[in-house]
RODO-2510 file (C-alpha; in nm, 4 decimals, decimal comma):
residues 452
     n   res          X          Y          Z
     1     x   -12,3465    -1,1291    16,0892
     2     x   -12,6208    -0,8850    16,3071
     3     x   -12,8371    -0,6742    16,1056
     4     x   -12,6767    -0,3344    16,0632
     5     x   -12,7943    -0,0199    16,2613
     6     x   -12,9904     0,2683    16,0302
     7     x   -12,8452     0,5962    16,0672
     8     x   -13,2041     0,6969    16,1475
     9     x   -13,2373     0,5375    16,4425
    10     x   -12,8941     0,6359    16,5909
    11     x   -12,9578     0,9457    16,7660
    12     x   -12,7662     1,2985    16,7275
    13     x   -12,5075     1,4142    16,9045
    14     x   -12,6136     1,7902    17,0245
    15     x   -12,4388     2,0558    16,8501
    16     x   -12,3747     2,2816    17,1088
    17     x   -12,0264     2,3499    17,3602
    18     x   -11,9755     2,0566    17,5718
    19     x   -11,9556     2,1746    17,9620
    20     x   -11,5980     2,1394    18,0580
    21     x   -11,7160     1,9259    18,3502
    22     x   -11,7677     1,6897    18,0290
    23     x   -11,5220     1,7661    17,8258
    24     x   -11,2277     1,7155    18,0652
    25     x   -11,4505     1,4001    18,2486
    26     x   -11,4337     1,2650    17,8991
    27     x   -11,0770     1,3588    17,8295
    28     x   -10,9013     1,2445    18,1653
    29     x   -10,9539     0,8790    18,0523
    30     x   -10,6588     0,9678    17,7711
    31     x   -10,4273     1,0535    18,1292
    32     x   -10,4176     0,6632    18,1743
    33     x   -10,4553     0,5453    17,8338
    34     x   -10,1248     0,7545    17,7991
    35     x    -9,9547     0,6367    18,1016
    36     x    -9,9559     0,2997    17,9702
    37     x    -9,8999     0,3480    17,5848
    38     x    -9,5781     0,6242    17,6775
    39     x    -9,4483     0,3350    17,9366
    40     x    -9,4685     0,1025    17,6990
    41     x    -9,3617     0,3215    17,3695
    42     x    -9,0276     0,4857    17,5322
    43     x    -8,9341     0,1947    17,7633
    44     x    -9,0399    -0,1396    17,6660
    45     x    -8,7735    -0,1877    17,3798
    46     x    -8,5122    -0,0516    17,5990
    47     x    -8,5459    -0,2829    17,9385
    48     x    -8,6380    -0,5872    17,7025
    49     x    -8,2763    -0,5570    17,5574
    50     x    -8,0786    -0,4179    17,8606
    51     x    -8,2694    -0,5741    18,1590
    52     x    -8,4515    -0,9284    18,0318
    53     x    -8,1443    -0,9399    17,8170
    54     x    -8,3080    -1,0367    17,4539
    55     x    -8,0876    -0,9234    17,1470
    56     x    -8,2086    -0,6283    16,9421
    57     x    -8,4190    -0,8459    16,6742
    58     x    -8,5625    -1,0323    16,9004
    59     x    -8,6825    -0,7594    17,0822
    60     x    -8,7748    -0,5567    16,8521
    61     x    -8,9752    -0,8865    16,7038
    62     x    -9,1706    -0,9609    17,0309
    63     x    -9,3017    -0,6264    16,9905
    64     x    -9,3874    -0,6987    16,6116
    65     x    -9,5111    -0,9909    16,7084
    66     x    -9,6951    -0,9069    16,9794
    67     x    -9,8654    -0,5522    16,8518
    68     x    -9,9386    -0,7027    16,5033
    69     x   -10,1200    -0,9798    16,5711
    70     x   -10,3432    -0,8639    16,8626
    71     x   -10,3963    -0,5653    16,6217
    72     x   -10,6688    -0,7964    16,4822
    73     x   -10,8406    -0,7895    16,7729
    74     x   -10,8970    -0,4357    16,7020
    75     x   -11,1773    -0,4068    16,4396
    76     x   -11,3349    -0,6745    16,6078
    77     x   -11,3742    -0,5118    16,9151
    78     x   -11,4865    -0,2118    16,7453
    79     x   -11,8124    -0,3990    16,5686
    80     x   -11,8867    -0,5292    16,8543
    81     x   -11,9126    -0,2201    17,0335
    82     x   -12,0818    -0,1087    16,7716
    83     x   -12,3864    -0,3601    16,8324
    84     x   -12,3774    -0,4166    17,2351
    85     x   -12,7065    -0,3075    17,3379
    86     x   -12,6744    -0,2620    17,7849
    87     x   -12,9171    -0,0158    17,9939
    88     x   -12,5271     0,1265    18,0324
    89     x   -12,4947     0,2078    17,6695
    90     x   -12,2812     0,1009    17,3799
    91     x   -11,9315     0,1577    17,5015
    92     x   -11,8880     0,2505    17,9017
    93     x   -11,9606    -0,1238    17,9906
    94     x   -11,6530    -0,2155    17,7697
    95     x   -11,4293     0,1238    17,9439
    96     x   -11,5846    -0,0340    18,2763
    97     x   -11,5447    -0,3744    18,1902
    98     x   -11,2071    -0,3883    18,0642
    99     x   -11,0311    -0,1138    18,3071
   100     x   -10,8302    -0,3224    18,5625
   101     x   -10,7400    -0,6027    18,3355
   102     x   -10,5989    -0,3411    18,0990
   103     x   -10,4346    -0,2551    18,3998
   104     x   -10,3160    -0,6056    18,5561
   105     x   -10,1391    -0,6416    18,1727
   106     x    -9,9398    -0,3475    18,1925
   107     x    -9,8065    -0,4163    18,5213
   108     x    -9,7337    -0,7691    18,4272
   109     x    -9,5921    -0,6865    18,1002
   110     x    -9,2610    -0,5061    18,3676
   111     x    -9,2880    -0,7529    18,5769
   112     x    -9,0416    -1,0100    18,5087
   113     x    -9,0018    -1,3409    18,3134
   114     x    -8,7079    -1,6414    18,5154
   115     x    -8,6689    -1,7471    18,1338
   116     x    -8,3694    -1,7075    17,9322
   117     x    -8,3328    -1,7495    17,5204
   118     x    -8,6265    -1,9005    17,3731
   119     x    -8,8553    -1,9177    17,6880
   120     x    -8,7858    -1,5572    17,7389
   121     x    -8,9080    -1,4722    17,3607
   122     x    -9,1980    -1,6557    17,3873
   123     x    -9,3227    -1,5442    17,7422
   124     x    -9,2717    -1,1703    17,6705
   125     x    -9,4582    -1,2471    17,3201
   126     x    -9,7191    -1,3602    17,5167
   127     x    -9,7376    -1,0825    17,7928
   128     x    -9,7961    -0,8273    17,4844
   129     x   -10,0933    -1,0575    17,3602
   130     x   -10,2500    -1,0171    17,6489
   131     x   -10,1975    -0,6634    17,6996
   132     x   -10,2868    -0,5380    17,3923
   133     x   -10,5841    -0,7690    17,4592
   134     x   -10,6820    -0,5225    17,6998
   135     x   -10,5552    -0,2163    17,5799
   136     x   -10,7773    -0,2945    17,2254
   137     x   -11,1349    -0,3704    17,4865
   138     x   -11,0759    -0,0576    17,6441
   139     x   -10,9812     0,1869    17,4577
   140     x   -11,1346     0,1305    17,1018
   141     x   -11,4876     0,1834    17,2977
   142     x   -11,2888     0,5138    17,4720
   143     x   -11,2313     0,6293    17,1495
   144     x   -11,5667     0,5989    16,9364
   145     x   -11,7376     0,7519    17,2386
   146     x   -11,6161     1,1006    17,0742
   147     x   -11,8734     1,1347    16,8461
   148     x   -12,1845     0,9938    17,0799
   149     x   -12,0718     1,3840    17,2908
   150     x   -12,0717     1,6638    16,9968
   151     x   -12,2187     1,6689    16,6315
   152     x   -12,0141     2,0030    16,5736
   153     x   -11,7556     2,0406    16,3609
   154     x   -11,5112     2,2634    16,5524
   155     x   -11,6514     2,1333    16,9207
   156     x   -11,5303     1,7804    16,8565
   157     x   -11,1727     1,9322    16,8055
   158     x   -11,1927     2,1005    17,1638
   159     x   -11,2935     1,7739    17,2577
   160     x   -11,0272     1,6303    17,1290
   161     x   -10,7706     1,9055    17,2114
   162     x   -10,9141     1,8329    17,6181
   163     x   -10,8250     1,4310    17,5365
   164     x   -10,4915     1,4638    17,4305
   165     x   -10,4101     1,7418    17,7040
   166     x   -10,4609     1,4815    17,9512
   167     x   -10,2780     1,2173    17,7131
   168     x    -9,9608     1,4891    17,7044
   169     x    -9,9504     1,5043    18,1070
   170     x   -10,0409     1,0865    18,1241
   171     x    -9,7062     1,1061    17,9053
   172     x    -9,4856     1,3496    18,0708
   173     x    -9,6103     1,1624    18,4415
   174     x    -9,4960     0,8519    18,2593
   175     x    -9,2082     0,9414    18,1058
   176     x    -9,0690     1,1116    18,4216
   177     x    -9,1724     0,8134    18,6612
   178     x    -9,1193     0,5159    18,4679
   179     x    -8,7225     0,5823    18,4637
   180     x    -8,6711     0,7254    18,7989
   181     x    -8,8588     0,4507    18,9959
   182     x    -8,7023     0,1604    18,7840
   183     x    -8,3399     0,3057    18,8535
   184     x    -8,4562     0,4068    19,2487
   185     x    -8,6427     0,0500    19,2980
   186     x    -8,7009    -0,1290    18,9823
   187     x    -8,8665    -0,2123    18,6826
   188     x    -9,1432    -0,4404    18,8713
   189     x    -9,1877    -0,1354    19,1311
   190     x    -9,2331     0,1262    18,8317
   191     x    -9,5244    -0,0815    18,6864
   192     x    -9,6670    -0,1449    19,0090
   193     x    -9,6894     0,2431    19,0833
   194     x    -9,8528     0,3476    18,6966
   195     x   -10,0576     0,0622    18,6370
   196     x   -10,2821     0,1839    18,9832
   197     x   -10,2367     0,5334    18,8297
   198     x   -10,4495     0,3794    18,5268
   199     x   -10,7685     0,2534    18,7154
   200     x   -10,9632     0,6134    18,8569
   201     x   -10,9582     0,8322    18,5397
   202     x   -11,1463     0,5290    18,3507
   203     x   -11,3656     0,5288    18,6091
   204     x   -11,4139     0,8686    18,5641
   205     x   -11,4923     0,8721    18,2292
   206     x   -11,7975     0,6082    18,2693
   207     x   -11,9552     0,8335    18,5406
   208     x   -11,8629     1,1682    18,3324
   209     x   -12,0196     1,0284    17,9802
   210     x   -12,3251     0,8442    18,2382
   211     x   -12,6815     0,9335    17,9869
   212     x   -12,4622     1,0236    17,6032
   213     x   -12,3597     0,6470    17,5018
   214     x   -12,7227     0,5317    17,4163
   215     x   -12,7429     0,1807    17,2779
   216     x   -12,9905     0,1001    17,0162
   217     x   -13,1480    -0,1956    16,9522
   218     x   -13,0697    -0,3865    16,6386
   219     x   -13,3617    -0,3703    16,3937
   220     x   -13,4938    -0,6590    16,2169
   221     x   -13,5015    -0,6908    15,7986
   222     x   -13,2702    -0,3780    15,7596
   223     x   -13,0091    -0,5887    15,5488
   224     x   -12,6537    -0,7759    15,6465
   225     x   -12,4221    -0,4979    15,7784
   226     x   -12,0836    -0,4663    15,5583
   227     x   -11,7490    -0,6309    15,6597
   228     x   -11,5520    -0,4110    15,8771
   229     x   -11,3150    -0,4059    15,6938
   230     x   -11,4987    -0,2021    15,3869
   231     x   -11,4148     0,1202    15,6217
   232     x   -11,1145     0,1488    15,4427
   233     x   -11,3309     0,2264    15,1250
   234     x   -11,4120     0,5196    15,2296
   235     x   -11,1513     0,7865    15,0452
   236     x   -11,1701     1,0274    15,3383
   237     x   -11,1140     0,7903    15,6218
   238     x   -10,8235     0,6630    15,3899
   239     x   -10,6625     0,9855    15,3592
   240     x   -10,6773     1,0434    15,7304
   241     x   -10,5431     0,7148    15,7916
   242     x   -10,2246     0,7834    15,6129
   243     x   -10,1936     1,0755    15,7445
   244     x   -10,2171     0,9022    16,0768
   245     x    -9,9696     0,6791    16,0248
   246     x    -9,7308     0,8856    15,9171
   247     x    -9,6831     1,0849    16,2003
   248     x    -9,7530     0,8009    16,4118
   249     x    -9,4675     0,6023    16,2563
   250     x    -9,2025     0,9430    16,3873
   251     x    -9,3826     0,9317    16,6711
   252     x    -9,3498     0,5414    16,7314
   253     x    -8,9463     0,5721    16,6230
   254     x    -8,8967     0,9074    16,8691
   255     x    -9,0375     0,7278    17,1619
   256     x    -8,7947     0,3941    17,1530
   257     x    -8,5132     0,6138    17,0194
   258     x    -8,5387     0,8585    17,2731
   259     x    -8,2702     0,6451    17,5852
   260     x    -8,0352     0,5115    17,3419
   261     x    -8,0279     0,9185    17,1765
   262     x    -7,9847     0,9648    17,5633
   263     x    -7,8022     0,7325    17,6866
   264     x    -7,5097     0,6936    17,3267
   265     x    -7,5417     1,0227    17,1352
   266     x    -7,5412     1,2677    17,4538
   267     x    -7,3886     1,0486    17,7352
   268     x    -7,6100     1,1704    17,9827
   269     x    -7,8672     0,9156    18,1564
   270     x    -7,9473     1,1191    18,4241
   271     x    -8,0983     1,4483    18,1968
   272     x    -8,3868     1,1500    18,0110
   273     x    -8,6172     1,2863    18,2359
   274     x    -8,5475     1,6543    18,1470
   275     x    -8,5235     1,5366    17,7588
   276     x    -8,8902     1,3408    17,7474
   277     x    -9,0309     1,6274    18,0254
   278     x    -8,9081     1,9150    17,7302
   279     x    -9,1216     1,6487    17,4686
   280     x    -9,3936     1,6360    17,6104
   281     x    -9,4828     2,0022    17,7829
   282     x    -9,3804     2,1256    17,4764
   283     x    -9,6826     1,9003    17,3510
   284     x    -9,9312     2,0213    17,6104
   285     x    -9,8324     2,3929    17,5414
   286     x    -9,9218     2,3972    17,1796
   287     x   -10,2554     2,1649    17,1903
   288     x   -10,4802     2,4524    17,2505
   289     x   -10,2406     2,6089    16,9683
   290     x   -10,2882     2,3478    16,7414
   291     x   -10,7096     2,3488    16,8343
   292     x   -10,7051     2,7417    16,8158
   293     x   -10,5146     2,7062    16,4136
   294     x   -10,7117     2,4650    16,2937
   295     x   -11,0335     2,6754    16,3785
   296     x   -10,8457     2,9536    16,2086
   297     x   -10,7288     2,7420    15,8895
   298     x   -10,8224     2,3918    15,8527
   299     x   -10,7942     2,0655    15,9787
   300     x   -10,5458     1,9406    15,7465
   301     x   -10,3750     2,2995    15,6935
   302     x   -10,2907     2,3508    16,0987
   303     x   -10,1907     1,8939    16,0284
   304     x    -9,9095     2,0071    15,7198
   305     x    -9,7428     2,3131    15,8887
   306     x    -9,7042     2,1281    16,1972
   307     x    -9,5443     1,8187    16,0104
   308     x    -9,3648     2,0646    15,8419
   309     x    -9,2058     2,1869    16,1158
   310     x    -9,1755     1,8684    16,2971
   311     x    -8,9439     1,7939    15,9962
   312     x    -8,7104     2,0453    16,0584
   313     x    -8,6787     1,9774    16,4214
   314     x    -8,6384     1,6419    16,4296
   315     x    -8,3425     1,7046    16,1810
   316     x    -8,1935     1,9426    16,3525
   317     x    -8,1721     1,7242    16,6504
   318     x    -8,0229     1,4792    16,4877
   319     x    -7,7241     1,7979    16,4398
   320     x    -7,6721     1,8380    16,7737
   321     x    -7,3128     1,7803    16,8860
   322     x    -7,1968     1,4799    17,0773
   323     x    -7,2659     1,5419    17,4215
   324     x    -7,4214     1,8411    17,3947
   325     x    -7,7217     1,8361    17,6229
   326     x    -7,8078     2,1594    17,6789
   327     x    -7,8701     2,2114    17,2621
   328     x    -8,0597     1,9197    17,2798
   329     x    -8,2963     2,0276    17,5443
   330     x    -8,3629     2,3123    17,3704
   331     x    -8,4345     2,1582    17,0421
   332     x    -8,6970     1,9360    17,2101
   333     x    -8,9073     2,2264    17,3744
   334     x    -8,9883     2,3269    16,9668
   335     x    -9,1129     1,9947    16,8905
   336     x    -9,4388     2,0456    17,0253
   337     x    -9,6557     2,1506    16,7049
   338     x    -9,5865     1,8523    16,5379
   339     x    -9,6370     1,5773    16,8375
   340     x    -9,9840     1,7968    16,8858
   341     x   -10,1197     1,7877    16,5967
   342     x   -10,0364     1,4128    16,5773
   343     x   -10,1941     1,3801    16,8920
   344     x   -10,4916     1,6332    16,8270
   345     x   -10,5956     1,6483    16,4499
   346     x   -10,6468     1,2737    16,2970
   347     x   -10,8121     1,1968    16,5673
   348     x   -11,0493     1,5018    16,5092
   349     x   -11,1324     1,4395    16,2013
   350     x   -11,2336     1,1294    16,2128
   351     x   -11,5549     1,1653    16,3932
   352     x   -11,6559     1,4057    16,0985
   353     x   -11,5717     1,1286    15,8554
   354     x   -11,7628     0,8698    16,0881
   355     x   -12,0700     1,1654    16,1238
   356     x   -12,0769     1,1475    15,7168
   357     x   -12,0330     0,8366    15,6694
   358     x   -12,3526     0,7251    15,8864
   359     x   -12,5998     1,0196    15,6867
   360     x   -12,5253     0,8995    15,3916
   361     x   -12,4502     0,5190    15,3943
   362     x   -12,7592     0,4376    15,6545
   363     x   -12,5462     0,2521    15,8929
   364     x   -12,3616     0,3190    16,2305
   365     x   -11,9979     0,1973    16,1948
   366     x   -11,8193     0,4296    16,4414
   367     x   -11,7292     0,1064    16,6360
   368     x   -11,5405    -0,0095    16,3308
   369     x   -11,3484     0,2749    16,1997
   370     x   -11,2375     0,3662    16,5336
   371     x   -11,1309    -0,0522    16,5631
   372     x   -10,9549    -0,0083    16,2052
   373     x   -10,7725     0,3347    16,3106
   374     x   -10,6540     0,1573    16,6421
   375     x   -10,5380    -0,1471    16,4677
   376     x   -10,3416     0,0683    16,1790
   377     x   -10,1640     0,2370    16,5324
   378     x   -10,0560    -0,0702    16,6405
   379     x    -9,9504    -0,2005    16,3033
   380     x    -9,7415     0,0805    16,2506
   381     x    -9,6196     0,0905    16,6396
   382     x    -9,5080    -0,2732    16,5800
   383     x    -9,3095    -0,2214    16,2220
   384     x    -9,1259     0,0728    16,3958
   385     x    -9,0004    -0,0977    16,6867
   386     x    -8,9048    -0,3796    16,5054
   387     x    -8,7433    -0,1898    16,2214
   388     x    -8,5534     0,0133    16,4871
   389     x    -8,4520    -0,3245    16,6774
   390     x    -8,3456    -0,4761    16,3573
   391     x    -8,1240    -0,1591    16,2097
   392     x    -7,9809    -0,1358    16,5449
   393     x    -7,8887    -0,4976    16,5411
   394     x    -7,7348    -0,4328    16,1689
   395     x    -7,5696    -0,1736    16,3427
   396     x    -7,3772    -0,3597    16,5826
   397     x    -7,5187    -0,2521    16,9151
   398     x    -7,4374    -0,4652    17,2064
   399     x    -7,7503    -0,5140    17,4082
   400     x    -7,6091    -0,3884    17,8035
   401     x    -7,2550    -0,2276    17,6959
   402     x    -7,2256     0,1296    17,7890
   403     x    -7,0253     0,1762    17,4802
   404     x    -7,1559     0,1637    17,1292
   405     x    -7,0232     0,1384    16,8206
   406     x    -7,0092     0,4160    16,6355
   407     x    -7,1864     0,3099    16,3151
   408     x    -7,4639     0,2186    16,6130
   409     x    -7,4474     0,6131    16,7448
   410     x    -7,5249     0,6770    16,3881
   411     x    -7,7558     0,4591    16,3308
   412     x    -7,9560     0,5930    16,6016
   413     x    -7,9653     0,9857    16,4685
   414     x    -8,0600     0,8711    16,0991
   415     x    -8,3396     0,7143    16,2555
   416     x    -8,4299     1,0017    16,4648
   417     x    -8,3856     1,2813    16,2405
   418     x    -8,3645     1,2897    15,8459
   419     x    -8,5801     0,9938    15,8049
   420     x    -8,8776     1,0659    16,0010
   421     x    -8,8663     1,4124    15,8462
   422     x    -8,8745     1,3326    15,4870
   423     x    -9,1534     1,1006    15,6156
   424     x    -9,3390     1,4381    15,7926
   425     x    -9,2647     1,5811    15,4470
   426     x    -9,4367     1,3588    15,2428
   427     x    -9,7419     1,3521    15,5234
   428     x    -9,7682     1,7468    15,4943
   429     x    -9,7684     1,7724    15,1672
   430     x    -9,9702     1,4768    15,0818
   431     x   -10,2618     1,6346    15,3584
   432     x   -10,2407     1,9947    15,1456
   433     x   -10,2949     1,7886    14,8088
   434     x   -10,5282     1,5687    14,9765
   435     x   -10,7544     1,7084    15,2101
   436     x   -10,9814     1,4286    15,4148
   437     x   -11,2716     1,6503    15,4803
   438     x   -11,2918     2,0643    15,4777
   439     x   -11,5192     2,2054    15,7277
   440     x   -11,7572     2,3047    15,4371
   441     x   -11,7866     1,9661    15,3206
   442     x   -11,9167     1,8544    15,6683
   443     x   -12,1340     2,1392    15,6455
   444     x   -12,3233     2,0574    15,3093
   445     x   -12,2682     1,6880    15,4261
   446     x   -12,5072     1,7520    15,7279
   447     x   -12,7426     1,9905    15,5215
   448     x   -12,8253     1,6504    15,2798
   449     x   -13,1433     1,4844    15,3789
   450     x   -13,0672     1,1581    15,5434
   451     x   -13,1045     0,8856    15,2582
   452     x   -13,2483     0,5686    15,5477
***
């Protein structure tokens, strides 16, 4: 393993307000990522079950195997990006080189396969492996750019607020356009159109962050870098990971279950776009509210409040009477604080922890931290989708059928409301009892002399 990069040789990001051009030039990359990610999260399970002909259990297994196996590449990509030295920097070459393969792999996942049965099972698993490898190569270096852009505690929240605002817009575009195009034309056409939207924003990121992503040559004789898995020894990081995994489990479940909820509980498939729009627009509106609240309180306190509110809203959504689409859309408009906090705050807390780890340990491990975070994101998503598929199978869900047994409807409601509600309540309580890193702790750590 190459020698580590000492903290003393790693340039510190300026602790000043970022210009809007940089904040949004970087943030717009999340639009591209969200377009692909939302389409995969919200529609891939339903596509595999109702269009590709896989049983719910098989479809869930495909998602778990594809994401679970490939997730192990994430820490490796992070570790490699830490040690990438080019005239363009450490992270930007990865984003530039991975963008087109990422878009092509996304389109290929929905292109369709000529096989059925075991052939389809293996084929879609391979497609997901390719997609997630390309996803890792782009997303991890993109996220790892954050600490290089600013060292200010609250400015990082604004930066991630802009990033997640663009992510919400990308989610809205994918959530509305994907089913509309698939219904009017085909899944293949829908994926091709969205795939074309992925490329320009990521190229813009490379241009907007020029001069900020500075490669640092690896010096000789500084010892050996710790294993990429040792980032989990960092206690504040473990606390962020716990909060992130709890809220991301709910995001994953919500995304995969909304199409089933609309079709088999509301019996209004024509309102799928409206429900998606209500969720995503609500989250987008509340992004600046969450950023403001985290500055007035603390990041972990704002997170805790949002999680409790989100638990109440999801429980209410599950209690909506059969066919009451109006109430469902009205309640969906209230998920904004929870979804916004889940997207913004863990990623806003992460660069603070990364920075302090570098100052205290003398080694730049930014890519490893972001790689492990994305690894855990994929594991949570894979396990959640696998669990949803197995539960639907156990509840008697019949793939492709317009009418489902009552047991399947009840299972959908339980996975949408009460179960996520309990997870979110524990996440909120844990954030209050075990905060990752307060504003005061961050300031004290920055003021300590650098041990390197």
